C-alpha positions, 0 to 999 in steps of 0.5 A: 308344770315344769320343775327345774331345781339347781344341778348337783354340780352347780351346786356344788361349783357355787359352794367350793367357789364361794366358800374359799373365799370366805372359810379364813374369816372363822379362822383369823383373827379380826383386826380393826381400827379403833372404835368407840366403847358404845356404839350401835350395831346392826348384825343379822341372824345367823352363823354364830362366827359370822356375828362375832367376827362382824362384832368384832370388826365394828368394834375394832377389837382383836378377836380368836376363838377356836372354830370348833367352838362355834361350828354349828352355832346360831346367833338371834344378831344384835342391834341396838347401843352396846358397850364391848364386854355387853355385846359380846355377852348379849351374841353369846347368850345361851351358847355357853361360850363367855368372851376373855379379854387379854391385858393387850386388849383383845379379846378370845372366845372360850367354854363359859364357866360351869358352876354357878358361882363363876357363871355369876362372876360372869356376868357381874357388873353387866347392866343389858339394855331390855329388847325393848331398848335394842331392838330397831323399828325399823331395821332387822328382827333378828327372827320371828318376833319383832318387839318395835315397829314404826307402823303404828304411831309413826314413831318409834314404839313396843308393839305390845304398848300400842293399842291396835292390832299389828303383824310385823313379817321380818326378813327371817319369816321371809327367808325361811318360807321363800318368799318373792312378793308381799301377797306370798309375805302376808299368807301367815297374817292374820285376816288377809286373804286373797281374792283374785288368786293367781295374778302375776301382775298385783299383790292382790290384798284384803284387809278385815273385808276391805281392799288393801292394795291401794293402802300400801306404803313403803317407808311411812310414804304412800306407795303411788299407784294410776287405775292400772300402774300399781307396783309390785315390788321385790320382797328381796328388797324388804327388810320387813312387811308390816300391817296396821290394821283397822282405820289409819287415816290419822297417820296416813290421809286417805284409806281403806278402813281395813288397815294400811301394809307398809315395806320397809326398805332394807338399809345400810348397815354398820357391819359388812355384808356381803351376799349372793344367791342364785335361785331356780325352779319351777315354771324355768325360773332362773334368778340371780340376786346379791346384796352387799353393805356396811361401812365406808369409812373406818368412824362408821360415818357413812355406810352403804347397800346395794341390792339388785337381782334378775330373774325370768320365768314362765307363767302358770298359764300357757304361753306367758312369760315374765322377767324381773330387774330390780335395783336398790342403792342407799346410803346412810350419813351419820355426821353426829351422834344426832344426826342421820340421813338416809338416801334411799332409790329403786329401780324395777321393770317388770315385762313379759306376757302376763294373763289371768287362770280363771274358769267359767262359773259352773252356772254359765257351763249348765246353762250353755252347755259348754263343750270345753271349760278352761283349766288353770293352764287355758290362755284367752290371750294371744301371745301377737297381742298381749304385752305387759310393761312396767317400769318405775324408779324412785329416790328419796331421803329420810332426815333426823336431827335431835334438837335437844333432850326434848325436840327431835326433827324428822323429814322423809321425802320421796319421788316416784315415776312410773311408764306402764303398758299393757294390752289383752284379749279379754274375755267376754263369754261364750256363745251359744254353740257352746264353744266360741269365746268372745273377746275385747282388746283393750290397752292400758298406756299410763305414766305419772309421776308423784311426790310424798312429803312428810315433816315430823317434830317429836316431843319427850317430855314430862308434866307431873305423873305424866310421860309425853311422847309428843307428835306434830306432822305436816304431810303432802302428796302430788301425783300427775297422771297421763292415762290412755285408754283403747277398746275394741268389743269386737277382738278375735273369737277364740274355739275352746276346744282348738284353740288358734294363735298367732293372730292380727290384732288391730289397735283398738280406738281410743275410749279415754284420754285424761290427765288426772292430778290428785293433791293432799294435805295433811296436819296431824298430832298424836300423843302418847301418854305414860302413866302409873307406869302401867297405863297408855293412853293414845290420842290421835287427830287429823285435819286433811284437804284433798282435791282433784282435776281430771281432763278429758282430751277427747271431750274437752271436759273437767271434773275437779273435786275438792274434799276435807275431812277430820279423823280422828284416834284414841286408844288405852292399854294397859302393860302388866309386869308380867307382859300382859297388855289389854287394850281397847281402841277406836279410830277413823278413817275417810277416802275419796271417792271416783264417783260423780252424783248424775243428779248434781253432775258433783262427786260424791263425798268421801267415803268414811270408816270407823272401828271399835277394837278390843283385845290383849296382847303377851310379850313376855319379858326376855321371851321371844314370843308374842301372842295377841288377840283381837276383836274388831267392828268396823263401819263403812259409810257413804258407799256409792251403789249402783242399780244393775238394772239402771245404771244411772241410778247412782246413789251413795247411800251404801253402808258395809258392816265388818266384824270379827275377831283374830288370833297370832301367835309368834315364838321362838320356842327353843334354840332353832325352832321358830312358830308363826300361827293365826285363826281369822273369823271375818263376817262382812256384809252390805248394811244398805244398798240402792239394791233390796236384794243386796242389803245384808248378803256377805261381802264378796271374795272375803273368807269366813275363816281362815287360820295357818301354822309354820313351823321350822326347826333347824338343828343347832349342834351336833352331826346335822347342826345346819339342818333343817326343815319347816313346815307349814299349812294354811286354810281359807274358808268359803266365799260368797258372791251375790249378784245380778244374774245375766242368764235370768233371760234364760229361767233362771233366778233374777238374783244369784248366789255363788259359794266357793268352798273352802281350802287347805294348801301345805308348803314345805322346807329343807334347808342346809347352812353351813360355813355361810352357804345355805342350800335351800329347796322351798315348796308352796302348795305341795300337793299341788291342789286346784283350786278357785280362791272366789267365783262370780256368776260369770267366772272363777279364779284359780289360786296358785298350783304348786311351785317349788324352788332350789337357792344356793345363797352365800353369805360373808 
C-alpha cells in the first residue's frame, strides 16, 4: 500500500506563504466599530492570541498586547452572550493573564495579580453565566465535552438533564483524529459497530445491534435515501456528530429502535473565520479544502460561511479510485434579537470505481479446496464495467422567532435531489475447479427528489412549583423516486490465479423499473417538566401517518401501503448539586416494512420497538468532563421472517431482543490534555422466527463487546509549546452468524454457525501548531492489522487497512 506524505518543501512553502499573511494579527492593535455592550459570540477553540483578536473585533474594542504573553497558550473558545469584561475574563481563565481597560475605552493584556487579595478584586462584581447557559446546542463545542444538544429533545437542552443516552462527537475530536467519514467519527462512541468493514460508498453503522444508516438525520431532518442511493456526507462540512441511542420515533418518526445519528452542519460564525488546508497520504490521497466565514456588516445582522473541498485517491482494493467534490454555503440573518433565519445548502459529488474488500469464508475454502483466495486488495470486478457516480444537492432554511416571553416558533425545511448510478460485477461463487470465480452483472440507476419540513412551537412557562418546556410540532416528509435495476447472472468469469481484466461486458436487461412515492406526516407533543430544583420529568407522544406507492413500469402493477402508529416516551432524571444524575426512561419506535404478505397480498404491518433504559450521568459543575453509564433492554417486534427452504413462506412473526450496558467518559483532564473512552457489551438475539433453528441465536454482525480510548496532549507553553501527540486503541469483540448451509448437499450440516474473532486496532497522531499554522500526521490501524469485521457462510469482509495522512492547515 503506497503512502505519500506532504514533502518538506511543500510544508515549508505553505507555512511561509500563509504565515506571512497572518503574523501581523498577533502584534497589531485591533480596531473595530462600536458594538453592543452585551452580544453573542461563537469563537472556536484555538490559540489564545487568535481568540483574543477575534473577540476584540466582534466586541468593537481596541486591544493591544505583547505577543510574548500569549505565545504557546490556547483558549477553549467562547460561546454565548457576554459583556466585554466577562468575555475577556472567560477567554483568559486559567492563563494567568487579565484584560485591563484604559480611560479611553481600549484594553490591554497583562499578567494577572499574584496576590490573593488582588486576584479577588479583579473578579469582584463579575457574574459569569455557567456553561449550561453559554454552550451552544448546535455550534462549536470548544473541546471534547458538549453540554447541550438538540438531538434528544429537539430543543436546546442539557445532556445531563435528558433521560436517555446521548453522545456528541465535536469538531475538535474529529480534527484530532483526522476523521473524514461519519463512520470514523463514531469509532470511539459506545454501542456503535460497523457490520461490513471496508466500503468507500456508505457509512455502514449499527446502534445497539440495529441498523443505523437508515436512521441518519442532518440538522434534525431525515437524510433522504433510495434503495441504493444513500449519501455519505463529508465530515469536513460538519460541526458535530450526535447519537441518540434507543427508540426515537416520538421525535423523528419512522426509524430503527437502536437510535438515530444526527449530523450538525457548520454554521456562520459571529467572528471572522479563514482556513485553508491541504492533505496527502495513503492510496495517493490529495486534497485541498477551505473554510471561510464571518459577519458581512458592522452590526452583525448578516453572517456567512462557505466550506469546500476536493480530493482524489485510490482505494484499498486494486484498480479502484475515488473522487469527491463538496461545497456548502450558509447565510444567517438576524434582523432583531427575536428573529433568526439561516439558509443552508450543500452539493457533493462522488465518483470512481468502488469495490468490496472481502475473502471467501473458511468453510468454502475447505469444501471446495480453493487453489487461490482473495486478499484485501483483490479486485473482483472489471475497470471497463464497474462505475460509481453519486451526486446530491440540498437547499433549505431554519427560521426561528420569539413571539414573547413564553412562546417561540421554528420552521425547518430542506429539499434534496440525488442522481445515483452504480454498475458492478458481483461475486456469485466459485466453481468446483477451485479457481474460477463466477460473476453477475448489476446496474442500479436511481433518481429522487425529497422534501422534509418540521414546524415547532415551544412554550416556557410555570404552573405552581413546576416549570415547563412544552414543544408542539408537525413534521412532514415526501420522497419521489425512480429506480431502474438491471441484472444478468451470466457475467464473465474470473480466474483467481490468473485474473484478466479489461473485458467487454454487455449491458444487462431490466429486472425492475419502479416509480416509488413515500410520505409521512407526524404530530408530536413533548413536555420537559422541572420541579423541586432537582427532578426533571420528560413526557412525549406522537401520532404518525405513513403512506407509500410503488408502481412497476415493467408489469403495470401497483402496491400501496397505508400505516399509522402512535409512539410514546417517558423519562425521569434527578440532578444533584454535585452533577450526578441517575435516570430511568421508556421509549418506542415504529418502522414500515417493504415486504408483502404472500397470503393476503397486502403489506405487512410496521415493525415496532420498545426500550427500557436506566442509567447515571455525571458532569461536575465547572469541570469539562462527562461520564455516563446506561443499561438497556430493546425488543423489536413484527419482524418479517423468511423460510430459506421455502421462499414463499414469509411471515411477520419475528422478534429480536437486544440488551446490554455501555460506559462513556470524556474529559479535559488538564490544560492541553483530552480523553475519550468507552466500553459496551451487547447481547442481541433472535427471540422468534419462522425458522425454529434461528431462535435464540445471536444477531449477525453485532459484536458482543467493544471498547476504546483516545488520549491527546498538546504542550501549552514552554520550549515545545504547540507540540502534541495523540494515541488511541479500539477493541471489537467476536461476532456470530447463523444461517442455512449452502454446502449441506456436500455432506455438511444443514445449519452453520460462523464466528469472527475479535481484534484490536491502534490509531495515532502527531501535530504541531504555531501562529495559526497546524501541521499534523494521523495514522489509523497503525500496525496495518489484517482482520475481518464479519463473516457469513459465503464471505468474510475485510476491515480498513492502515492509512496515514499528513496535513497542513492555516487559519487567520
